[in-house]
C-alpha positions in Angstrom: 80.6 60.5 84.6 78.4 63.4 86.4 75.2 61.1 86.8 77.4 58.3 87.8 78.6 61.4 90.5 75.3 62.3 91.5 73.8 59.1 92.2 77.4 58.0 94.3 77.0 61.5 96.3 73.6 61.2 96.9 73.9 57.8 98.2 76.2 59.2 100.6 74.0 61.9 101.9 71.0 60.0 102.4 70.3 58.5 105.8 69.1 55.5 106.0 69.7 54.6 102.1 69.4 51.4 100.6 73.2 50.7 100.6 73.8 51.5 104.8 77.8 52.0 104.7 80.2 52.8 107.6 81.1 56.2 107.9 84.2 55.4 106.3 82.8 53.9 103.1 80.5 56.9 102.7 83.4 59.2 103.1 85.1 57.4 100.1 81.9 57.5 98.0 81.9 61.4 98.3 85.8 61.7 97.6 84.7 59.8 94.8 81.8 61.9 93.6 84.0 64.8 93.6 86.9 63.6 91.5 84.1 62.3 88.6 82.4 65.6 89.2 86.3 67.6 88.4 86.7 65.6 86.0 83.2 66.0 84.3 83.9 69.4 84.7 87.3 69.7 83.6 86.4 67.8 80.0 83.4 70.8 79.6 85.8 73.5 79.8 88.1 71.6 76.9 85.1 71.3 74.4 84.1 74.6 75.2 88.0 76.4 74.8 87.9 74.1 71.6 84.9 74.6 70.4 85.4 78.7 71.0 88.7 78.4 69.0 89.0 78.9 65.6 91.0 79.8 62.3 89.4 82.1 59.9 91.6 82.5 56.7 90.7 85.6 55.2 92.2 87.5 51.9 95.1 89.1 53.1 95.1 87.4 57.3 94.0 85.2 59.5 91.9 85.4 62.2 93.3 83.3 64.9 89.8 83.7 67.7 89.9 81.6 71.2 87.5 83.0 73.1 86.6 86.3 72.9 90.2 86.8 72.0 90.8 87.1 68.6 94.1 88.3 67.1 94.8 89.3 63.6 97.6 88.2 61.4 99.2 89.5 58.2 100.1 87.1 55.9 103.0 88.7 54.7 104.4 88.9 58.1 104.5 84.7 58.0 108.7 84.8 57.2 108.8 81.1 57.4 106.7 77.2 59.0 108.4 75.2 60.5 105.9 72.0 61.4 106.9 69.6 64.8 104.6 66.2 64.6 100.9 68.0 64.9 102.2 71.7 65.2 103.5 74.3 63.4 105.6 77.3 64.2 104.1 80.7 62.1 107.4 82.4 62.4 106.2 85.9 61.8 108.4 89.6 61.3 108.0 89.8 65.2 107.5 87.1 67.1 105.8 83.8 66.4 102.1 82.0 66.6 102.0 78.0 67.6 99.0 76.1 65.8 98.2 73.1 67.0 95.7 69.8 66.6 92.5 71.4 69.5 92.6 67.5 70.1 93.4 64.1 68.9 91.7 61.0 68.9 93.4 58.2 70.4 93.3 54.2 70.1 95.7 52.3 71.5 99.0 53.8 70.4 97.7 55.8 67.0 97.1 59.5 68.0 95.4 61.3 65.4 94.5 65.0 65.5 90.7 66.2 65.4 90.2 67.6 61.8 88.9 71.2 61.5 86.2 72.5 59.4 85.7 74.0 56.2 83.1 75.7 54.6 81.0 72.4 56.7 82.7 70.0 55.6 85.8 68.3 57.8 89.3 68.6 56.7 92.5 67.0 57.9 94.4 69.2 60.2 97.6 69.1 57.4 95.1 71.2 55.4 94.9 74.7 57.6 99.0 74.5 57.9 99.2 73.8 53.6 96.7 76.4 53.0 98.3 79.0 55.9 102.2 77.9 53.8 100.0 78.9 50.3 98.3 81.9 51.1 101.6 83.5 53.2 103.6 82.5 50.1 106.5 80.3 52.3 107.4 76.6 51.7 106.9 74.2 54.3 109.7 72.4 55.2 110.0 68.5 53.4 110.6 65.4 55.8 
């Protein structure tokens, strides 16, 4: 996407380029290049955020890492877990924490959450919620 934007931007900026167009066409091309750059930048930010976010399960607590922010929650603080589609809400003694997939794979009408890496193996996202429920000693709601 970025390469396409660079090519479009160069073609609009170079005087006497092989595809000489009117001012209006060059303006449209430059606007399209800016849009392509912004989409690429947004994609990069989301990708970095997904890579920088993780759930680290320890013996007595879970670390929720988002960038440089680390939040530790003791399993004993979790009073219940509610599941709504692809997200889970950990109800704590004070407050709650929402856990949801960082991304989805979409093909037509099918939307599947990206799994997580456990000991170097890709596992389904739902397993994270089941693992947390077991460690917190709470029951998951049945459907």
